N, C-alpha and C positions, 0 to 999 in steps of 0.2 A: 387650780393654778393655771395661768395662761399657757405656760409651756406644755402642760398636759393636753390641753385642748388642741394645741397646734400639732402635737404628735398625731392626734386623730385625723387632722386635715391632711397631714403628710401621708398617712396610711392610705387615704382615699386616692392618692396619685401614685401609690405603690413605691414610695421612696423608702420609708421604714414604718414600723408598726406604731400603734397608738400607745401613749402612756396617758390614760384617761383619768381625770380627776375624780375622786370618789364623791366629792361634794358638789362639783360644779358642772358635770357633763351629763347630757341626756343620752349619749351614744352607747353607754354600756349598761348591761342588765343589772338592776339592783340586786338580783339574787346572788350575784357574784360576791356581794358583801356579807352573805349569810352562809357560813360554812355548812350548815345542815341542808341548804337548798341548792348550793352552787353546782353540785354535780349534775343536777337536772338541766342546767343551762349549758353544759359543755357538750352535750351529745343529743342528737335527735332521737336516739334510741335509749334514752336514760332509763326506761323501765327495765332494760336488760342489764344495767350496770351492776357489777358485783358489789355487794355491801362491804366485802372485805377491803377492796381497793378504794372504795369511797373513803374509808378511814386511813388507808395507807398513805396517801398524800394529803393529809390534813382534812380529809372529807370534803375537799374543795374542788379538785380539778382532775379527778379520774375520768377518763373517757373509755374505760375498758368495757367491752362487751364479752360476756362469757359465752362464746359460741363455738361450735365445732369447727367452723372455718378458721377462727383465730387460733384455736388449739393446734390445728394442723399447719399453721402458717410456717413456711420454711425459715423466713427471716427471724421470726420469734423463736423458733427452736434453736437457731444458731446462737441467739443472744442467751437463751437459757443454758445452753451447753457451755458457753463462755463463763457465765456467772457462776455456774455450779462448781467451777474450779477455783473460785475465789473465796477467801475466808473473811469472817467478821474481823474488823479492826481490833487489834489488841491494845492500842493506845491512842491518845488524842494526837492531833497534828503537831509535829515539831515546829512548824512555821506556817501560819496562814497566808503569809505574804505581806504586802504593804500597799498603802494608798498614797499617791503623790499629792501635790498641792492641787487646789481647785483650779480647773481649767476654765478660764473666763474667755469666751469666744469674742472675736472682733465683731463689730456690727455688720460687716459685710460677709461674714462667714455664712455659708449656706445652711449650717446647722444652728445658727444663733437662736432661732426661735424654739429649738428643742430644750434649751436651758444649759446652764453650765454643769460640769460634771467632774468627777474624780476618776482617774485611770488607775486600775490596780496593776500590781507587778505581774499578775497572771493574765493580763490582756484585755479585760472587759472595761467598758465605760460604766461607771456607777453613778446613779442619780439618787441622791438622798440628802437629808438635812443633818449635817454633822452635829448640830446642837441637840438633836433629839435621838439620833441613832448612832451608836458607836461604830467606828470603822470596822471593828472585828465582826460585827453582825453582817456587814456587807461582804466581807471576805469569806466568812463561813457560807453565806448564801451563794456566792460564786462557786465555791468548792462543791456545794450541794448539787447545783444544776450541772456543773461540769461532770460530776459523777454519772449523771444520766447520759450526757452526750458521749462520754467515753466508755459507758457501760462498765463502770468500775464499782463493783459492789463493796469492796473493802473501803474505798473512799466514802461511799454513800453511808455506810454504817459508822464511819468516823464522825460524821456530821450529826448523828442521831443521839438523843438523850439515852444513856445506856439502858435504863429499865424499859424503855419503849421497844427496843430491839427484841428482847426475849418475850415481852408481853404480846407483841403483835405476831411474832413467829409462832408462839404457842397457840394463839387464837386461830391463825390461818391453818395450821396443821390440823387442829381439832375440827374446825367447821368446814374447811374447803379441801383438805387433803394435799395441800402444798404449802410451802413456807415463804418466808420473806424474800428469799432469793428469787423464786419464780415470780412473785408479784413485782419485785423490782425490775426484772427482765421485761415483764409485760408493760410496765410504765415506760421503760426505755423505748419499747416498740411504739407505744401510743404517741410519745413525743416525736419520734421519727416520722410517724404517719402525719402528724400535724405540720412538720417541717418539710415533708416531701422527700425525706431521705436523711442522710447524715447531716449534722448541723454543728455550728460553732456558736457558743455563747458570746454575744458582742455587747449587749447593753442590758443592765438590770436596774430596775427602779424599785425602791421600797419607801412606802409612806407609813409613818406611825399612826395607828388608829387612836383617835381621841375617845376617852371614856369607855373603853372596851373592857370586856371581861374574859380573860383566857379560859375560865372555867366553862363558859358557854362553848367555846371552840373545841374543848376537849370532851364534851359530852358524848359524841359518837365513839371516841376511843374508849371511854369508860364503859359504854354499852358492850363493846367488843370484849373488853377485859373482864367484865362482870363485877367491877368495883369502881369506886370514884377515883379515877387515876389522878385527877387534879389535886384532890384533897391529900392523896398519898405523897405527892412530890412537892407540893407548894412550900412545905417547911424546909426542903432541901435547897430550893432555888433562891438565889439572891435577888433576881429580878426577871420579870417576863417582858418581852416586847411583842405586842400584838400588832400586826402590820398588814397592809395590802401590798401586793407585789406584782411586777410586770416583767416579762422575759422576752427579749428580742434576740433573734439568732440570725446567723448568716447561712443561707442554704448552699447547697453544692454549686449552684450556678452563680453565686456571689451576691445575690440579692438578700436584703434584710427583711425580716417579717416578725410579727408577734406570734408566739405560740401560746402565750398565756397573758391575760390582762386583767388586772384588778381582782385578784384572789387573795384570800386571807391565809396568813401563816403566823405561827407563834414561835419565837425564839426564847430560849432560857439561858440565863447567865448564871453560872455556878463556879465558884472558886476561880474567877477570871477567865473561864472558858465559855464559849458560846455553842449551844446545841439547838437542834430543831426537832420536830416531831412529824413523821410521815414519809 
């Protein structure tokens, strides 16, 4: 898409982050389109990346390094302490929010080349094709990433497919000696590090992947759980949406930047509700 490439140009002049086209841009790593390899491209020290957290966020964008320095990090410990007091959600969202009409920018608008967008009632600008991706997917995705920025474990688990929560928590406890709460806290800290501190979600872009197979995406999860997780749940799910996503945030100094660009995520629709994995 033309607008995606222009996002990359704007990034170069530090206006906002790139929304790079999967099919048309040379600026982003192809490995980001492969969930099994993407974690290698997110950190220069990928060989130290924890296998548990590679699977925690869809095996695609963990930057966690299991080091003594990180374990003793005071900010991380503060987040862990906060999260430990929070519970797993006991029900789905009462209200995901709403999306307004498509905002079509004037030709002289400085953001015209970024593309038109929808604005959610929760405040983010959402870039997606409404003919391919339901609005509920975008609203759930916004809730999902806001749970990281707000360090809200309860909201995070509200976004996850229910059987994933127990399966991943059991795996982490067995193999790593900590649970989903601690791993969520670590991912909150990773994203804070990427943003340079506290951040606010401002723009989200999701592109539906063509001719993709959610089973491939879920292979790392199946390896963690010890059984074919996709085969277990595919009969329960009404529809899967296999997508690439981009996350743009506002830093504490007011500037916008990308903290994640062109990574894979899968959403599941079941009984009219949208969930994700990771």
